[in-house]
C-alpha positions as CSV (number, residue, x, y, z in Angstrom):
1,M,-24.8,-4.5,17.8
2,T,-28.2,-5.8,18.5
3,E,-29.4,-2.8,20.6
4,P,-31.3,-0.1,18.7
5,R,-29.0,2.4,17.2
6,D,-31.6,5.2,17.9
7,H,-31.4,4.8,21.7
8,P,-30.6,8.2,23.2
9,F,-27.5,7.0,24.9
10,V,-26.1,5.5,21.8
11,A,-26.9,8.7,19.9
12,A,-25.1,10.7,22.6
13,V,-21.9,8.7,22.7
14,K,-21.6,7.7,19.0
15,P,-19.9,11.0,17.9
16,L,-17.3,10.7,20.6
17,V,-16.6,7.0,19.7
18,D,-16.4,7.9,16.0
19,A,-14.0,10.7,16.7
20,M,-11.7,8.3,18.6
21,G,-11.9,5.7,15.9
22,G,-13.6,3.3,18.2
23,E,-16.3,0.7,17.4
24,L,-19.7,0.3,19.0
25,M,-20.8,-3.3,19.7
26,D,-23.2,-5.4,21.8
27,P,-21.9,-5.8,25.4
28,S,-22.1,-9.5,25.1
29,L,-19.3,-9.4,22.5
30,A,-17.1,-7.3,24.7
31,Q,-13.5,-8.4,25.3
32,P,-11.5,-7.6,28.4
33,D,-10.0,-4.4,26.9
34,D,-13.4,-3.1,25.7
35,V,-15.3,-0.5,27.7
36,V,-18.9,-1.5,28.6
37,L,-21.3,1.4,29.0
38,A,-24.5,1.2,31.0
39,W,-27.7,3.1,30.8
40,E,-30.1,3.1,33.8
41,G,-28.2,0.2,35.4
42,Q,-28.1,-2.1,32.4
43,D,-25.2,-2.7,30.1
44,L,-26.3,-1.1,26.8
45,L,-23.2,-1.2,24.6
46,A,-19.5,-1.8,24.5
47,V,-16.8,0.3,22.9
48,R,-13.8,-1.2,21.4
49,L,-11.0,1.4,21.3
50,P,-8.5,1.5,18.5
51,Q,-4.9,0.5,18.7
52,L,-2.6,3.5,19.1
53,S,-1.2,3.2,15.5
54,D,-4.8,3.1,14.2
55,S,-5.6,6.2,16.3
56,L,-2.8,8.1,14.6
57,D,-4.2,7.3,11.2
58,H,-7.7,8.2,12.3
59,I,-6.4,11.6,13.7
60,L,-4.6,12.3,10.4
61,A,-7.7,11.5,8.4
62,A,-9.8,13.8,10.7
63,L,-7.3,16.6,10.2
64,E,-7.5,16.2,6.5
65,R,-11.3,16.4,6.7
66,R,-11.0,19.5,8.8
67,H,-8.7,21.2,6.3
68,G,-10.6,20.0,3.3
69,V,-7.4,19.0,1.4
70,P,-4.7,16.4,1.8
71,L,-2.3,17.4,4.5
72,S,0.6,17.4,2.0
73,Q,-1.1,20.3,0.2
74,L,-1.1,22.6,3.3
75,D,1.2,25.6,3.5
76,R,4.1,25.5,5.9
77,K,2.3,27.3,8.8
78,S,-0.7,25.0,8.5
79,K,1.7,22.0,8.6
80,Q,3.3,23.4,11.7
81,D,-0.1,23.8,13.3
82,V,-0.9,20.2,12.4
83,V,2.3,19.0,14.0
84,R,1.5,21.1,17.2
85,I,-2.0,19.5,17.4
86,L,-0.5,16.0,16.8
87,E,2.1,16.6,19.5
88,A,-0.6,17.6,22.0
89,R,-2.5,14.4,21.2
90,G,0.5,12.2,21.7
91,A,1.1,11.3,18.1
92,F,4.8,11.2,18.5
93,S,4.7,8.6,21.4
94,V,3.5,6.0,18.8
95,R,6.2,3.9,17.2
96,H,7.1,5.4,13.8
97,G,4.8,8.4,14.6
98,V,7.3,10.9,13.1
99,E,7.6,8.9,10.0
100,T,3.8,8.5,9.6
101,V,3.2,12.2,10.1
102,A,6.1,13.2,7.8
103,G,4.5,11.0,5.1
104,A,1.1,12.5,5.6
105,L,2.5,16.0,5.4
106,G,4.7,15.3,2.4
107,V,7.8,16.4,4.3
108,S,10.9,14.8,5.7
109,R,11.3,13.5,9.2
110,F,13.9,16.2,9.7
111,T,11.3,18.8,8.9
112,V,8.8,17.3,11.4
113,Y,11.6,17.4,14.0
114,N,12.3,21.0,13.1
115,Y,8.6,21.9,13.5
116,L,8.7,20.2,17.0
117,N,11.9,22.0,18.0
118,R,10.6,25.3,16.6
119,D,7.7,25.1,19.1
120,S,9.8,24.2,22.0
121,N,12.4,26.9,21.3
122,T,9.9,29.7,20.6
123,P,9.3,32.0,23.6
124,K,5.7,32.6,24.6
125,G,4.3,35.5,22.7
126,S,6.8,35.2,19.9
127,T,5.7,34.1,16.4
128,G,9.0,32.5,15.6
129,T,8.7,33.7,12.0
130,N,12.4,33.5,11.3
131,Q,12.5,29.7,12.0
132,E,11.5,26.9,9.7
């Protein structure tokens, strides 16, 4: 990107773009699927959003950073929480999403499905402690 990286607009949107796994670039390099952002009426930068499969990997990496350990080392409750977060973010609408998540958590696909079913079968206010 040829624009100064210290521009206040770039500084404002960079954390969001990084969190999404996107890429900042010069607007002249934008392709049809990129999002061009303007500042005071002038195109200042373009954002290339990641492919869905890349987004899932990025979300998993962010969750690992948040927990401070590989996801496979989390306890069962923490893994269930991770699955809940991933479901809310649409991770299981991505092709092979369950397999990717199971691999990251170090569990089987069956276990991920159990975690998903556990949440949908647990009444509000219940902890569901008797279920896997």
